[in-house]
C-alpha positions in Angstrom: -82.7 3.3 -4.4 -85.7 5.5 -5.0 -89.3 4.8 -4.3 -91.8 3.4 -6.8 -95.2 5.0 -6.5 -98.3 3.4 -8.0 -101.0 5.9 -6.9 -101.1 9.5 -5.8 -104.2 11.3 -4.5 -104.4 14.8 -3.1 -107.2 16.3 -1.1 -106.8 20.0 -1.6 -109.5 20.9 1.0 -107.6 19.0 3.8 -104.1 19.1 2.3 -103.8 15.4 2.6 -101.5 13.6 0.2 -102.2 9.8 -0.1 -99.5 7.7 -1.6 -99.6 4.0 -2.6 -96.2 2.4 -3.1 -95.3 -0.5 -5.3 -95.1 -2.7 -2.2 -98.8 -2.0 -1.6 -98.1 0.2 1.5 -100.4 3.2 1.8 -99.5 6.4 3.6 -101.2 9.8 4.2 -99.0 12.8 4.5 -100.7 15.7 6.2 -100.7 19.5 5.6 -98.9 19.2 2.3 -99.0 22.4 0.4 -100.5 22.3 -3.1 -97.2 23.4 -4.7 -95.5 20.3 -3.2 -98.2 18.1 -4.7 -97.8 19.9 -8.1 -94.1 19.5 -7.9 -94.5 15.7 -7.2 -96.8 15.3 -10.2 -94.4 17.2 -12.5 -91.2 15.6 -11.3 -89.1 13.6 -13.6 -88.6 11.1 -10.8 -91.4 11.0 -8.3 -89.4 8.7 -6.0 -86.5 11.2 -5.9 -89.0 14.1 -5.3 -90.5 12.1 -2.4 -87.1 11.6 -0.8 -86.1 15.3 -1.2 -89.3 17.2 -0.5 -91.8 15.0 1.4 -90.3 12.2 3.5 -89.3 13.5 6.9 -90.9 16.8 6.4 -94.6 16.1 6.9 -96.6 14.3 9.6 -97.9 11.0 8.2 -100.0 7.9 9.0 -100.0 4.5 7.5 -103.4 3.6 6.0 -104.9 0.1 6.1 
């Protein structure tokens, strides 16, 4: 089962990638290179891309 993303924000100055999932959970992934964000935005399946290239690879925090 792949993830369903409802919002994606990228802060290029700080390399923070903020993701809001369909469940309403919000996470910030830190030090994500611009090319990874661009790949996510251009991916046929953003959930699959998250699993393959982001989850478990970058430090993250859950946002309130």
